[in-house]
C-alpha angles and dihedrals in degrees: 000000000000110000112230128206128190120216131189128206129233136221118321097055093087115120137165114293091013110187095000092125089061095046093050098045108033125051090199090058092046090055091051093050090050089051089055090049090052093047091054094039089230138089097256088166090064088061094041097050100040115086091199090060096053092116088062091048090055091061108107095235090056100035095055099055090038093057090045090050093053093049091046091048091054090051090048092052092047089053101039102034102028102029092237113140113187095225089056099053109020128073096202146343138225135185132199109237106306086014087079088070091052089049091052092050087050090053093046098245088122130025118239089250094053092043091055093047093046093051094045090052091043090052093048092049092049092047091051095046097075127027116246113271095023098088133049145174130214131189114224112206130193104026111106099182109084091198089065090054089049090054091050092050091049092049091051093050114094133063091006091055133252128330123185139165108265101175132019093193105168140318106312097014127088128153123218124207137187139076109004094235092052093045091049090050090050090053091056092047091049091056089052088053092054104271113159091219144351108209121190110222124229096239134135095207131052096226128198099019136102092267084078094056093112089060096060096075091043091055091047090054092048092048091050090058098057130076111254126194129188108276112255089221131031114262123211102219128217095228097056105013084226133122118260137174103164110105094215094052092044092051092050090051091049089057092045090049090069092074098017131092120267100236095200097148090053091045091056090048088052089056090052091050088054089057096253111163100163128050129188114205110208117196141046118328130353105264093125091054090064093046092050094048092051091052101040106017094184094062121105113224129191119191114202113222104133145029090264089055089054089053090049089052090054089052092050091052091047091051090049091054093047 
């Protein structure tokens, strides 16, 4: 049997009319989107589905619950319309940054309503932690050795501010986060060290660095308020790149993830060690497909972005059971 994992993307995959194909074609997805609207006491779908309001969708407090809603809607359709329950066909899940919350909704640790509220609050807290224009993030491409990136970040930290590794995404791709001046300096240093490119990211928040330290306690408080069940599938968490099912441990790691590195390369290697040979990416776009293939080239990855992709997922599950 081919072991199957499900992965969920993080912020940056938002686009105009995100999730509209699900809303328009599947009543089960429409109900889920309306549940998210109700939980947030706002018509988030109006922002998601209107191209003219894309600037609002890019705001962290809107983007995070919107991306979670799309991933959760796909999982709802797989279950309701295709008879595919995650805990029956997958061996584990993982999510990139906010994608961990989508993964935990998919494994029933959080309800959809609580997941939406948590991410809206998380986004607001992150947005308020650092004034606009002070922080920045830059992707460093073409340096495989993470220790070299660590040295660059350390060299850039000083009078210009702090610079830290936010994401170790795959071989040849790390993302730095911190004060904009320090991150810009690190980009220049990386090019001197042989990086193919240093690409500033269009973000309003310097995620996964110590500038977000004030958010950790806020997230802990929010997490303490919601009902948490044991996850129905193990989740490989960003903070440790290790498999967890205990709700208390998972919650602590979610809070630590705010300032901690997203260990996505290590997480994908953990999937390979578990014998995973097929991955289903659930959420907008296919960015995680590329990261997974660069880390474990032999893996087969399907990204779900259409009805035909849903049908392909059903075929993958059927083959795995055969």
